[in-house]
C-alpha positions as CSV (number, residue, x, y, z in Angstrom):
1,M,51.4,95.9,110.4
2,M,53.4,95.1,113.5
3,A,56.9,93.7,113.1
4,M,57.1,89.9,113.0
5,F,59.5,87.2,112.1
6,G,58.5,85.0,109.1
7,K,55.4,82.8,109.8
8,T,57.4,79.6,109.6
9,V,59.3,80.7,112.8
10,Y,56.0,80.6,114.7
11,E,54.7,77.5,113.0
12,N,57.9,75.6,114.0
13,R,57.8,76.9,117.5
14,R,54.2,75.7,118.0
15,K,55.0,72.3,116.5
16,R,58.0,71.9,118.8
17,L,55.8,72.9,121.8
18,T,53.0,70.4,121.1
19,S,55.5,67.6,120.5
20,Q,56.6,68.0,124.1
21,M,53.1,67.8,125.5
22,D,51.0,64.6,126.1
23,S,47.4,65.6,125.4
24,G,44.7,68.2,125.9
25,L,44.3,71.9,124.9
26,I,46.9,74.6,125.3
27,L,45.3,77.9,126.0
28,F,47.3,81.2,125.3
29,V,45.6,84.4,126.4
30,G,47.0,87.7,125.0
31,N,47.0,90.9,126.9
32,Q,44.4,93.7,126.7
33,D,44.6,97.5,126.8
34,S,44.8,98.7,130.4
35,P,43.1,102.1,131.3
36,M,45.4,104.7,132.8
37,N,42.8,107.1,134.2
38,Y,39.7,106.5,132.1
39,T,38.6,103.9,129.6
40,D,40.0,105.3,126.3
41,N,43.2,106.7,127.9
42,T,45.3,103.5,128.2
43,Y,48.8,102.6,129.2
44,L,51.1,101.8,126.3
45,F,50.1,98.3,125.2
46,R,52.5,95.4,125.8
47,Q,51.7,92.0,124.5
48,D,52.3,88.9,126.6
49,S,55.8,87.6,125.8
50,S,54.8,83.9,125.4
51,F,51.9,84.9,123.1
52,L,54.4,86.9,121.0
53,Y,56.9,84.0,121.0
54,F,54.4,81.5,119.6
55,F,52.2,83.8,117.4
56,G,54.1,87.0,116.9
57,L,50.9,89.1,116.9
58,D,51.4,92.3,118.8
59,Y,47.7,93.2,119.0
60,Q,45.1,93.6,121.8
61,G,42.2,91.2,122.5
62,L,43.6,87.9,121.2
63,A,43.7,84.4,122.5
64,A,44.6,81.0,120.9
65,V,44.1,77.3,121.4
66,L,46.4,74.5,120.3
67,D,44.8,71.1,120.3
68,I,47.7,68.7,121.1
69,D,45.7,65.6,120.0
70,S,44.3,66.8,116.7
71,G,46.9,69.4,115.8
72,E,44.2,72.0,115.2
73,E,45.2,75.7,115.9
74,I,42.6,78.4,116.4
75,L,43.1,82.2,116.9
76,F,40.4,84.1,118.6
77,G,39.7,87.8,118.3
78,N,37.2,90.3,116.9
79,D,37.5,92.3,113.7
80,V,37.4,96.1,114.2
81,D,34.2,98.0,113.4
82,I,33.8,101.4,111.8
83,D,34.2,103.3,115.1
84,D,37.7,101.8,115.5
85,I,38.6,102.5,111.8
86,I,37.6,106.2,112.2
87,W,40.2,106.6,115.0
88,M,42.9,104.2,113.8
89,G,42.5,103.8,110.1
90,P,42.3,100.5,108.2
91,Q,43.2,97.5,110.4
92,M,44.2,93.9,109.6
93,S,41.3,91.5,109.7
94,M,41.4,88.5,112.0
95,A,41.8,86.2,109.0
96,E,44.9,88.2,107.9
97,K,46.4,88.1,111.4
98,A,45.9,84.4,111.6
99,A,47.5,83.8,108.2
100,S,50.5,86.0,109.1
101,A,51.2,83.7,112.1
102,G,50.5,80.5,110.0
103,V,47.2,79.7,111.8
104,E,44.5,78.4,109.5
105,R,41.4,79.1,111.6
106,A,40.2,82.4,113.1
107,L,37.1,82.7,115.2
108,P,35.3,85.5,117.1
109,F,36.5,85.9,120.7
110,R,33.1,84.9,122.1
111,D,33.6,81.4,120.7
112,L,36.6,80.7,123.0
113,A,34.5,80.0,126.0
114,G,32.4,77.3,124.2
115,I,35.5,75.5,122.9
116,V,37.1,75.4,126.3
117,A,33.8,74.4,128.0
118,R,33.4,71.5,125.5
119,A,36.9,70.2,126.2
120,I,36.3,70.4,130.0
121,R,33.1,68.4,129.6
122,Q,35.0,65.8,127.7
123,G,37.5,65.5,130.6
124,R,40.4,67.0,128.6
125,R,43.2,68.9,130.3
126,I,43.3,72.7,129.7
127,H,47.0,73.8,129.9
128,F,47.7,77.4,130.6
129,L,50.6,79.4,131.9
130,P,50.4,81.2,135.3
131,P,48.4,84.4,134.7
132,Y,49.8,87.7,136.0
133,R,47.2,90.3,134.8
134,A,43.9,90.8,136.6
135,E,41.8,90.9,133.4
136,N,43.2,87.6,132.2
137,R,42.6,86.1,135.6
138,M,39.0,87.1,135.4
139,L,38.8,85.7,131.8
140,L,40.2,82.4,132.9
141,Q,37.8,82.2,135.8
142,E,34.9,82.8,133.5
143,I,35.8,80.2,130.9
144,T,37.4,77.5,133.1
145,G,35.5,78.0,136.4
146,I,38.8,78.1,138.3
147,N,38.8,80.9,141.0
148,A,41.2,83.7,140.2
149,D,43.0,83.2,143.5
150,R,43.7,79.6,142.8
151,Q,44.8,79.7,139.2
152,G,48.4,79.4,140.1
153,E,47.7,76.0,141.5
154,Y,46.1,74.8,138.3
155,A,48.6,76.3,135.9
156,S,50.2,73.6,133.8
157,V,53.7,72.6,135.0
158,E,54.1,70.5,131.9
159,L,53.4,73.6,129.7
160,V,55.7,75.8,131.8
161,R,58.6,73.3,131.4
162,A,58.0,73.0,127.6
163,V,57.9,76.7,127.1
164,V,61.1,77.2,129.2
165,N,62.8,74.4,127.1
166,L,62.0,76.3,123.9
167,R,62.5,79.9,125.0
168,S,65.8,79.2,126.8
169,L,67.5,78.5,123.4
170,K,67.6,81.6,121.2
171,E,67.3,81.4,117.4
172,P,69.6,83.6,115.2
173,C,66.7,86.0,114.5
174,E,66.2,86.4,118.3
175,I,69.9,87.0,119.0
176,E,69.9,89.8,116.4
177,E,67.0,91.5,118.3
178,I,68.8,91.0,121.6
179,E,71.9,92.7,120.2
180,K,69.7,95.7,119.1
181,A,68.3,96.0,122.6
182,C,71.9,95.7,124.0
183,A,73.1,98.5,121.7
184,T,70.3,100.8,122.9
185,G,70.9,99.9,126.5
186,F,74.6,100.7,126.0
187,E,73.7,104.2,124.7
188,M,71.4,104.7,127.7
189,H,74.1,103.9,130.3
190,V,76.9,105.9,128.5
191,T,74.5,108.9,128.5
192,A,73.8,108.5,132.2
193,M,77.6,108.4,132.9
194,K,78.1,111.6,131.0
195,L,75.3,113.4,132.8
196,A,76.2,112.2,136.4
197,K,77.6,115.5,137.6
198,P,77.1,117.3,141.0
199,G,73.9,119.3,141.1
200,V,72.1,117.3,138.3
201,W,68.5,116.1,139.2
202,E,68.2,112.3,139.1
203,Q,64.9,112.6,137.3
204,K,66.6,114.5,134.4
205,I,68.9,111.6,133.8
206,A,66.2,109.0,134.2
207,G,64.0,110.9,131.7
208,R,66.8,111.3,129.2
209,I,67.7,107.6,129.1
210,E,64.0,106.6,129.0
211,G,63.8,108.8,125.9
212,I,66.8,107.0,124.3
213,C,65.0,103.7,125.0
214,V,61.7,104.7,123.4
215,S,63.5,106.2,120.4
216,G,65.3,102.9,120.0
217,G,62.0,101.2,119.1
218,S,59.8,100.4,122.0
219,M,58.8,101.1,125.6
220,V,61.1,100.6,128.7
221,P,61.0,96.9,129.6
222,F,60.9,97.8,133.3
223,P,60.8,101.0,135.4
224,V,64.2,102.6,135.4
225,I,66.1,102.4,138.7
226,L,68.4,105.4,139.0
227,S,69.3,106.6,142.5
228,Q,72.1,107.6,144.8
229,N,70.4,105.3,147.3
230,G,71.1,102.2,145.4
231,D,71.4,100.2,148.6
232,T,67.6,100.1,148.6
233,L,66.7,97.4,146.1
234,H,64.3,98.4,143.4
235,N,64.4,102.1,144.4
236,H,62.4,104.0,141.9
237,D,62.7,107.4,143.5
238,H,64.5,110.0,141.3
239,S,64.0,113.0,143.5
240,Q,67.6,113.9,144.6
241,L,70.2,116.2,143.3
242,L,73.5,114.5,142.6
243,E,76.2,115.1,145.2
244,K,80.0,114.9,144.6
245,G,81.6,111.9,146.2
246,R,78.4,109.8,146.1
247,L,77.6,106.8,143.8
248,L,74.8,106.7,141.3
249,L,73.2,103.3,140.7
250,V,71.6,102.9,137.2
251,D,69.6,99.7,136.5
252,A,68.1,100.1,133.1
253,G,67.6,98.4,129.8
254,A,66.0,98.7,126.4
255,E,63.3,96.8,124.5
256,S,63.6,96.3,120.7
257,V,60.7,96.7,118.3
258,M,60.3,92.9,118.5
259,H,60.2,93.1,122.3
260,Y,63.6,91.5,123.1
261,V,65.2,93.1,126.0
262,S,68.6,94.2,127.5
263,D,69.1,94.8,131.3
264,Y,72.3,96.4,132.6
265,T,73.2,97.5,136.1
266,R,76.1,99.9,136.6
267,T,77.4,102.2,139.4
268,I,78.7,105.6,138.4
269,P,80.8,108.0,140.6
270,V,79.1,111.4,140.6
271,G,81.6,113.7,139.0
272,G,83.4,110.9,137.2
273,Q,86.0,109.9,139.8
274,F,85.9,107.1,142.5
275,S,87.3,107.5,145.9
276,T,90.0,104.9,146.8
277,R,87.5,102.7,148.7
278,Q,84.9,103.0,146.0
279,R,87.4,102.0,143.3
280,E,88.5,99.0,145.4
281,I,84.9,97.7,145.6
282,Y,84.1,98.5,142.0
283,N,87.2,96.5,140.9
284,I,86.1,93.5,143.0
285,V,82.7,93.5,141.3
286,L,84.4,94.0,137.9
287,S,86.6,91.0,138.6
288,A,83.6,88.8,139.5
289,N,81.9,89.9,136.3
290,Q,84.9,89.0,134.2
291,K,85.2,85.6,136.0
292,A,81.6,84.8,135.2
293,A,82.1,85.8,131.5
294,E,85.2,83.6,131.4
295,L,83.3,80.5,132.6
296,I,80.1,80.8,130.6
297,R,79.9,78.1,127.9
298,P,77.5,75.3,127.0
299,G,77.1,72.6,129.6
300,V,78.2,74.8,132.6
301,T,75.6,75.2,135.3
302,Y,74.3,78.5,136.5
303,L,75.2,77.6,140.1
304,S,78.9,76.9,139.3
305,V,79.2,80.3,137.7
306,H,77.4,82.0,140.5
307,L,79.6,80.3,143.2
308,A,82.8,81.2,141.3
309,A,81.8,84.8,141.1
310,S,80.8,84.8,144.8
311,E,84.3,83.4,145.7
312,V,85.9,86.3,143.8
313,I,83.8,88.8,145.7
314,A,84.4,87.2,149.1
315,S,88.2,87.0,148.5
316,G,88.3,90.7,147.4
317,L,86.3,91.9,150.4
318,K,88.6,90.0,152.7
319,E,91.7,91.6,151.1
320,I,90.4,95.1,151.8
321,G,89.2,94.3,155.3
322,L,85.4,94.4,154.8
323,M,84.9,90.6,155.4
324,K,86.2,87.8,157.6
325,G,86.0,84.1,157.3
326,D,85.5,81.9,154.2
């Protein structure tokens, strides 16, 4: 069985969600396996984060409907057959999956289209989050009739706001998972620092820290950025050999077993020592980081922290002659 919080966590989240919505059906579509180079050779599965948040079920081929008006909850998916069992061993039934998430009713996946169609005929609103995977866009088009290219226009702003309201505040069990991801991310970056020596291949360091991430419980949450050309945003090239005197940018994080994530960006001097100018700029960034940490507390706006950190950066750059004006 995949790791989950207790079922009451998910029951309470769904109750809080529907209490913020007016009426209609909330449709959650989980992710599917995505083939890498042929049907049965797939990329590592990653469940949709919002589906995980409300149901905790880290399995392929699931969807769910929450009826805001009646309070009914239905999980959709198919039980595995003998062909799957031969390859994967005994699997949880749909009834067991539903029960583990505190959902009373489980139906075959084919029944999803009929329930959505009936609600549409009754003039009820179908609330869904903006889709980001092609297979789920196609599914939404099939069961709602909304063209895949226009689904962003029809995504429920009311649902988006309600989900943001819930997911922005972390429960103690979530904070514990985030701290696990942070600890693994810390180990990744310290390892990168130790390996950042002249003549070392960037790919060797990227591969090493990805291995630390995977051994910490899950997949990398995003492709590792590790490059001496860190001035190019989201540069995923790892082809260079490290050169003394250059800076190595590492933007990497880890994902816990429960799919909570850390994300750090650090700049490392190749060979372990900054030049005078590099150190000056590094210390400006460090001061901005410390200023932001000092200001963060409940009730403070993101913008005020951002502007305060920006003022530290602007002031520091003026002092070393790299900026003029205010």
